[in-house]
C-alpha positions in Angstrom: 8.8 8.0 23.7 8.8 11.8 22.3 4.9 12.9 21.6 3.3 16.3 21.6 -0.5 16.4 21.8 -3.1 19.4 21.5 -6.6 18.3 23.4 -9.9 20.0 22.5 -12.5 18.4 24.9 -14.8 16.3 22.5 -18.1 18.1 22.8 -18.8 19.4 18.8 -19.6 23.0 19.9 -18.8 25.6 17.5 -15.8 28.0 18.6 -15.4 32.1 17.4 -13.2 32.7 14.9 -11.0 34.9 17.2 -10.4 31.9 19.5 -9.1 29.7 16.4 -6.8 32.9 15.8 -5.5 33.0 19.6 -4.7 29.6 19.3 -2.8 29.7 15.9 -1.4 33.0 16.7 -2.4 34.1 12.8 -5.4 35.5 11.3 -8.2 33.3 9.8 -10.2 33.7 6.8 -13.5 32.0 7.1 -16.3 32.2 4.6 -20.1 33.0 5.9 -21.0 29.1 5.4 -18.0 27.7 7.5 -17.5 27.3 11.2 -15.0 26.2 13.5 -16.0 23.1 15.5 -14.2 22.0 18.9 -13.3 18.1 19.5 -11.1 15.6 19.6 -7.4 15.5 20.4 -4.1 15.6 18.1 -1.0 13.7 19.1 2.1 13.6 16.9 4.9 10.8 17.5 8.2 10.1 16.1 7.5 6.6 14.2 10.8 5.7 13.9 11.8 6.4 17.6 8.8 4.3 18.6 9.6 1.6 16.2 13.7 1.4 17.7 12.2 1.6 21.2 10.1 -1.6 20.3 12.7 -3.5 18.8 15.3 -2.4 21.8 12.5 -3.9 24.1 12.2 -7.2 22.3 15.8 -7.7 22.2 16.1 -8.1 26.0 14.3 -11.5 25.3 16.5 -14.4 24.7 14.4 -15.7 22.2 14.1 -12.7 19.8 16.6 -11.8 17.1 17.0 -9.0 14.6 18.3 -8.6 11.3 18.6 -5.0 9.7 19.7 -3.9 6.6 19.4 -7.1 4.6 16.6 -7.2 1.6 14.2 -10.3 1.4 14.8 -12.0 -1.8 12.5 -14.5 -1.5 10.0 -15.9 0.3 8.1 -19.5 -0.3 6.6 -22.2 1.5 8.5 -25.1 3.0 7.8 -28.0 4.9 5.6 -26.6 8.4 5.8 -23.0 7.4 7.9 -20.8 5.1 11.6 -19.9 4.0 12.6 -16.4 4.0 15.9 -15.9 1.9 17.9 -12.3 2.1 19.9 -10.9 0.0 23.3 -11.7 2.2 22.7 -15.3 1.3 21.1 -16.4 4.7 17.8 -18.5 5.0 15.3 -18.7 7.6 12.5 -21.0 8.4 9.5 -20.1 10.4 6.2 -21.7 11.3 4.3 -18.5 11.2 5.4 -15.4 9.2 3.8 -11.9 9.1 4.7 -9.7 6.4 4.6 -6.1 7.1 6.7 -4.2 4.3 4.7 -0.8 3.8 5.0 0.5 0.8 7.6 -2.1 -0.4 4.8 -4.7 -1.3 4.6 -3.6 -4.5 8.4 -4.6 -4.8 9.8 -8.0 -5.2 9.0 -10.8 -3.8 5.9 -9.6 -2.7 4.3 -7.6 -5.7 2.0 -10.7 -6.8 0.0 -10.1 -3.5 -0.1 -6.3 -4.2 -1.9 -6.9 -7.6 -4.0 -9.7 -6.3 -5.5 -7.4 -3.5 -5.1 -3.9 -5.7 -2.7 -2.5 -3.9 -1.6 0.8 -4.9 1.2 3.2 -3.7 0.4 6.9 -3.2 2.7 9.8 -2.6 2.2 11.6 1.1 3.5 14.9 1.7 3.4 17.5 4.5 5.1 20.7 4.7 6.8 22.4 7.6 5.3 25.9 8.7 8.3 28.1 10.0 6.1 29.8 12.7 6.4 29.4 16.4 3.5 27.3 18.0 2.3 29.2 21.2 2.2 26.7 24.5 -1.8 26.3 23.8 -1.7 25.9 20.0 -4.4 23.9 18.6 -4.4 21.3 15.8 -6.9 22.3 13.0 -8.4 20.0 10.4 -9.6 20.7 7.2 -12.1 18.0 6.2 -12.9 19.7 2.9 -9.4 19.9 1.6 -8.6 16.8 3.6 -5.5 18.6 5.1 -4.3 19.3 8.6 -2.2 21.7 10.7 -0.7 20.5 14.0 1.8 22.2 16.1 5.6 20.7 16.8 6.6 21.9 19.6 10.1 20.2 19.8 10.8 21.7 16.1 9.2 25.1 17.3 7.2 24.5 13.7 4.0 23.7 12.6 3.2 20.4 10.3 1.2 20.8 7.4 -0.3 17.7 5.7 -2.3 17.9 2.8 -3.5 15.1 0.0 -1.1 14.4 -2.4 -2.8 12.5 -5.9 0.4 11.2 -7.2 -0.3 7.6 -7.7 2.0 4.5 -8.4 5.1 5.8 -7.4 7.7 3.7 -6.1 9.2 3.3 -2.5 12.6 4.9 -3.0 14.3 7.7 -1.3 15.8 10.0 -3.9 12.7 9.2 -6.3 10.2 11.1 -3.7 10.9 14.7 -3.4 8.4 17.5 -2.6 7.7 19.0 -6.1 6.6 22.8 -7.0 3.2 21.2 -7.7 3.0 19.7 -3.9 4.2 23.2 -2.8 1.3 25.1 -4.8 -1.2 22.5 -3.5 -0.3 23.2 0.1 -0.2 27.0 -0.2 -3.4 27.4 -2.1 -5.1 25.6 1.0 -3.2 27.7 3.5 -3.9 31.0 1.3 -7.5 30.3 1.5 -7.5 30.0 5.4 -4.5 31.1 7.0 -2.7 33.5 4.0 0.2 34.7 6.8 1.3 30.7 7.0 1.3 30.2 3.2 4.7 32.0 3.1 6.7 30.9 5.5 6.3 27.0 4.7 10.2 25.4 5.0 11.1 22.1 3.9 8.8 19.1 4.8 8.4 15.6 4.9 7.6 13.2 1.7 7.5 9.5 1.4 4.5 7.0 0.2 2.5 4.6 1.3 0.2 1.3 0.2 -3.4 2.2 -0.4 -6.5 -0.3 -1.0 -9.3 0.5 -3.4 -11.6 1.0 0.0 -9.1 3.1 2.0 -9.5 -0.1 4.7 -6.1 -1.6 5.9 -5.3 -5.2 4.7 -4.8 -7.9 6.9 -5.0 -11.2 4.9 -3.5 -14.6 5.2 -1.7 -16.0 2.2 -1.9 -19.9 2.2 0.4 -20.3 -0.9 3.1 -18.3 1.0 2.2 -19.6 4.5 2.0 -16.2 5.8 0.0 -13.3 6.9 0.2 -10.0 4.8 -0.7 -7.0 6.9 -0.7 -3.2 5.9 -1.7 -0.9 3.3 -2.8 1.6 6.0 -3.9 4.2 3.3 -1.9 6.9 4.9 -3.3 5.8 8.5 -1.1 2.9 9.0 1.0 4.6 12.1 -2.3 5.1 13.9 -4.1 2.0 12.9 -0.9 -0.5 13.8 -2.3 -1.6 16.9 -5.5 -3.0 15.4 -3.7 -4.3 12.5 -1.3 -6.0 14.8 -4.3 -7.6 16.8 -6.0 -9.0 13.6 -2.4 -10.3 12.1 -1.8 -12.2 15.2 -5.6 -13.8 15.2 -5.0 -14.9 11.9 -1.6 -16.6 12.5 -2.4 -18.3 15.8 -6.0 -19.8 14.4 
């Protein structure tokens, strides 16, 4: 599985601005009341690659099958479990079911569950920064701006993720694009801290995620559908996936 990581030993001590600049390869602007703290580990993965790897590993078992590219059009309780119907007309019956559909939870046939739990969809955006990271490049978190900058060695670029407040969008590929407002928001943060990077942003990534009102993931048993709904990672679903999966398994096995 492809991943990249940068590691500052956890200590919480402050470091001089010059060390940060050396690790980033560009000058930094810090106000008199701002400091740089060392600590933590930043890791980047390719979620799609990991998902495909998990599917491939699972399919080695004769008890596992995989259906791709067919939407779920109906899900309802049936004798001893649930019935799931697909857009191609096929139906499956399961004693136990887990629904983990990400932002598609607001689409049919799951939208009533999203409404019942006040789940909303928010845009998630990050820009690619066309600046080569050094071998010892460090990730930087900007807590006041809810943003972070992390090196992508495999792409010879950086990724700058920042907060978008565009709510109630739909998980449809061509309905989600990086807007001029998105670019302005990102560049405003970069101009304040790392001005040389603000003018070398080139493309990026955009989609959306399901959010709860508390920001905590949702794992809940819906007895009316004989299924466990798991997700609403609120932008952190990939990082929280192992814990979400453990809780979902606990509920369906209870």
